[in-house]
DSSP file (Angstrom, degrees, kcal/mol; ACC not computed):
  #  RESIDUE AA STRUCTURE BP1 BP2  ACC     N-H-->O    O-->H-N    N-H-->O    O-->H-N    TCO  KAPPA ALPHA  PHI   PSI    X-CA   Y-CA   Z-CA
    1    1 A M              0   0    0      0, 0.0    55,-0.1     0, 0.0    34,-0.0   0.000 360.0 360.0 360.0 139.3  -31.6   83.2   13.8
    2    2 A A        -     0   0    0     53,-0.1    54,-1.2    54,-0.1    33,-0.1  -0.203 360.0 -98.8 -65.1 155.1  -29.4   86.2   14.6
    3    3 A Y  E     -A   55   0A   0     52,-0.2     2,-0.3    31,-0.1    52,-0.2  -0.397  37.0-160.6 -69.5 152.7  -29.5   89.4   12.8
    4    4 A Q  E     -A   54   0A   0     50,-2.6    50,-2.5    48,-0.1     2,-0.5  -0.962  15.7-125.1-133.1 153.0  -27.0   90.1   10.0
    5    5 A I  E     -A   53   0A   0     -2,-0.3    47,-0.1    48,-0.2    28,-0.1  -0.872  26.0-142.8-103.8 126.4  -25.9   93.4    8.5
    6    6 A S    >   -     0   0    0     46,-1.9     3,-1.6    -2,-0.5    25,-0.1  -0.162  32.3 -95.9 -79.4 175.9  -26.1   93.6    4.7
    7    7 A D  T 3  S+     0   0    0      1,-0.3    -1,-0.1    23,-0.1    45,-0.1   0.525 113.7  82.3 -70.0  -5.7  -23.7   95.4    2.3
    8    8 A E  T 3   +     0   0    0     44,-0.1    -1,-0.3    43,-0.1    44,-0.1   0.617  64.8 124.7 -71.6 -11.9  -26.1   98.4    2.5
    9    9 A C    <   -     0   0    0     -3,-1.6    -4,-0.0     1,-0.1    39,-0.0  -0.210  46.2-166.7 -53.2 131.4  -24.3   99.3    5.8
   10   10 A I        -     0   0    0     20,-0.0    -1,-0.1     0, 0.0    20,-0.1   0.238  39.2-119.6-104.6  11.0  -22.9  102.9    5.7
   11   11 A S        +     0   0    0      1,-0.1    19,-0.1    20,-0.1    -2,-0.1   0.842  65.7 142.0  56.8  40.4  -20.7  102.3    8.9
   12   12 A C        -     0   0    0      1,-0.0    -1,-0.1    19,-0.0    18,-0.0   0.742  56.3-134.2 -82.6 -23.0  -22.5  105.0   10.9
   13   13 A G     >  +     0   0    0     12,-0.1     4,-1.8     3,-0.0     5,-0.2   0.444  67.3 125.2  86.7  -0.2  -22.4  103.0   14.1
   14   14 A A  H  > S+     0   0    0      1,-0.2     4,-1.1     2,-0.2     5,-0.1   0.886  73.8  51.0 -59.5 -39.4  -26.0  103.7   15.1
   15   15 A C  H  > S+     0   0    0      1,-0.2     4,-1.2     2,-0.2     3,-0.4   0.905 107.4  52.1 -66.1 -42.2  -26.7  100.0   15.4
   16   16 A A  H  4 S+     0   0    0      1,-0.2     3,-0.4     2,-0.2    -1,-0.2   0.881 107.0  53.6 -63.0 -38.5  -23.7   99.3   17.7
   17   17 A A  H  < S+     0   0    0     -4,-1.8    -1,-0.2     1,-0.2    -2,-0.2   0.795 112.3  44.8 -66.7 -28.0  -24.8  102.1   20.1
   18   18 A E  H  < S+     0   0    0     -4,-1.1    -1,-0.2    -3,-0.4    -2,-0.2   0.609  82.5 110.5 -92.1 -14.2  -28.3  100.6   20.4
   19   19 A C    ><  -     0   0    0     -4,-1.2     3,-0.9    -3,-0.4     5,-0.1  -0.485  54.2-157.9 -69.3 119.1  -27.3   97.0   20.9
   20   20 A P  T 3  S+     0   0    0      0, 0.0    -1,-0.2     0, 0.0    -4,-0.0   0.670  91.9  40.6 -72.8 -15.7  -28.1   96.0   24.5
   21   21 A V  T 3  S-     0   0    0     -3,-0.0    -2,-0.1     0, 0.0    -3,-0.0   0.250 107.0-120.0-115.7  11.8  -25.7   93.1   24.5
   22   22 A E    <   +     0   0    0     -3,-0.9    16,-0.1    -6,-0.2    -6,-0.1   0.873  63.1 144.8  53.1  44.1  -22.9   94.7   22.6
   23   23 A A        +     0   0    0     14,-0.1    11,-3.0    -7,-0.1     2,-0.4   0.509  46.8  82.3 -87.0  -5.7  -23.0   92.1   19.8
   24   24 A I  E     +B   33   0B   0      9,-0.2     2,-0.3    -8,-0.2     9,-0.2  -0.859  52.2 164.2-110.1 133.3  -22.2   94.6   17.1
   25   25 A S  E     -B   32   0B   0      7,-2.3     7,-3.0    -2,-0.4     2,-0.4  -0.939  44.5 -88.7-140.0 163.0  -18.7   95.7   16.2
   26   26 A E  E     +B   31   0B   0     -2,-0.3     5,-0.2     5,-0.2     2,-0.1  -0.591  50.0 179.5 -75.9 125.9  -16.9   97.5   13.3
   27   27 A G        -     0   0    0      3,-1.9     2,-1.3    -2,-0.4     4,-0.1  -0.164  46.5 -50.6-107.0-157.4  -15.8   95.0   10.7
   28   28 A D  S    S-     0   0    0      1,-0.2     3,-0.1    -2,-0.1    -1,-0.0  -0.680 121.6 -23.4 -84.3  92.9  -14.0   95.4    7.4
   29   29 A G  S    S+     0   0    0     -2,-1.3     2,-0.3   -18,-0.0    -1,-0.2   0.260 137.2  34.8  90.0 -12.3  -16.0   98.0    5.5
   30   30 A K  S    S-     0   0    0    -20,-0.1    -3,-1.9   -19,-0.1     2,-0.1  -0.975  90.7 -88.5-160.3 165.7  -19.2   97.5    7.5
   31   31 A Y  E     -B   26   0B   0     -2,-0.3     2,-0.3    -5,-0.2    -5,-0.2  -0.480  40.1-153.8 -78.3 154.5  -20.4   96.6   11.0
   32   32 A V  E     -B   25   0B   0     -7,-3.0    -7,-2.3    -2,-0.1     2,-0.5  -0.933   7.2-136.6-130.2 153.2  -20.9   92.9   11.9
   33   33 A I  E     -B   24   0B   0     -2,-0.3     2,-0.8    -9,-0.2    -9,-0.2  -0.937  17.2-131.0-112.5 129.0  -23.1   91.1   14.4
   34   34 A N    >>  -     0   0    0    -11,-3.0     4,-2.2    -2,-0.5     3,-1.2  -0.699  16.5-157.1 -76.6 109.6  -21.8   88.3   16.6
   35   35 A A  T 34 S+     0   0    0     -2,-0.8    -1,-0.2     1,-0.3   -33,-0.1   0.772  89.7  58.5 -62.4 -27.9  -24.4   85.6   16.1
   36   36 A D  T 34 S+     0   0    0      1,-0.2    -1,-0.3   -13,-0.1    -2,-0.1   0.743 114.9  35.9 -74.1 -22.4  -23.5   83.9   19.4
   37   37 A T  T <4 S+     0   0    0     -3,-1.2    -2,-0.2   -14,-0.1    -1,-0.2   0.743  90.3 106.9-100.0 -30.0  -24.2   87.1   21.3
   38   38 A C     <  -     0   0    0     -4,-2.2   -36,-0.1   -15,-0.2    -5,-0.0  -0.240  46.5-168.2 -57.0 132.0  -27.2   88.5   19.4
   39   39 A I        -     0   0    0    -37,-0.0    -1,-0.1     0, 0.0    -4,-0.0   0.257  39.3-120.3-105.7  10.1  -30.5   88.1   21.2
   40   40 A E        +     0   0    0      1,-0.1    -2,-0.1   -37,-0.1    15,-0.0   0.842  63.9 144.2  58.0  38.9  -32.6   89.0   18.1
   41   41 A C        -     0   0    0      1,-0.0    -1,-0.1   -38,-0.0    -3,-0.0   0.746  55.1-133.2 -80.6 -24.1  -34.2   92.0   19.8
   42   42 A G     >  +     0   0    0      3,-0.0     4,-2.2    12,-0.0     5,-0.2   0.470  66.5 127.7  86.6   2.2  -34.3   94.2   16.7
   43   43 A A  H  > S+     0   0    0      1,-0.2     4,-1.2     2,-0.2     5,-0.1   0.877  74.2  51.8 -59.0 -37.7  -32.9   97.3   18.3
   44   44 A C  H  > S+     0   0    0      1,-0.2     4,-1.4     2,-0.2     3,-0.3   0.918 110.2  47.3 -65.5 -44.0  -30.3   97.6   15.5
   45   45 A A  H  4 S+     0   0    0      1,-0.2    -1,-0.2     2,-0.2    -2,-0.2   0.867 109.2  54.9 -66.4 -36.6  -32.8   97.3   12.7
   46   46 A D  H  < S+     0   0    0     -4,-2.2    -1,-0.2     1,-0.2    -2,-0.2   0.799 115.0  38.4 -67.6 -28.6  -35.1   99.9   14.4
   47   47 A T  H  < S+     0   0    0     -4,-1.2    -1,-0.2    -3,-0.3    -2,-0.2   0.623  87.0 108.7 -98.9 -15.2  -32.3  102.5   14.5
   48   48 A C     <  -     0   0    0     -4,-1.4     3,-0.5     1,-0.1   -39,-0.0  -0.461  56.9-152.1 -70.4 126.2  -30.5  101.9   11.2
   49   49 A P  S    S+     0   0    0      0, 0.0    -1,-0.1     0, 0.0    -4,-0.0   0.681  95.6  35.8 -72.3 -15.8  -31.0  104.7    8.7
   50   50 A V  S    S-     0   0    0      0, 0.0    -2,-0.1     0, 0.0    -5,-0.0   0.366 107.1-116.7-117.8   4.2  -30.6  102.4    5.7
   51   51 A G        +     0   0    0     -3,-0.5   -42,-0.1    -6,-0.2   -45,-0.1   0.800  62.0 146.9  69.7  29.3  -32.1   99.2    7.0
   52   52 A A        +     0   0    0    -44,-0.1   -46,-1.9    -8,-0.1     2,-0.3   0.899  47.8  74.8 -69.9 -41.7  -28.9   97.2    6.8
   53   53 A P  E     +A    5   0A   0      0, 0.0     2,-0.3     0, 0.0   -48,-0.2  -0.549  61.9 161.2 -74.4 135.2  -29.6   94.8    9.8
   54   54 A A  E     -A    4   0A   0    -50,-2.5   -50,-2.6    -2,-0.3     2,-0.3  -0.995  44.6-101.8-150.4 150.3  -32.1   92.1    9.1
   55   55 A A  E      A    3   0A   0     -2,-0.3   -52,-0.2   -52,-0.2   -53,-0.1  -0.569 360.0 360.0 -70.9 132.2  -33.1   88.8   10.6
   56   56 A E              0   0    0    -54,-1.2    -1,-0.1    -2,-0.3   -54,-0.1   0.402 360.0 360.0 -97.9 360.0  -31.6   86.0    8.5
């Protein structure tokens, strides 16, 4: 299952910069992950300062 970003997101953009397939974009109030593009590598979760991205 693709990663999803929780409401803990502080919109810093660190996750988007680390995503190797560019599956993350700025959404309404937080970043969002395109589930069809996500390869579940965990790069976003590893770089997030608040732990917002998580495997669902």
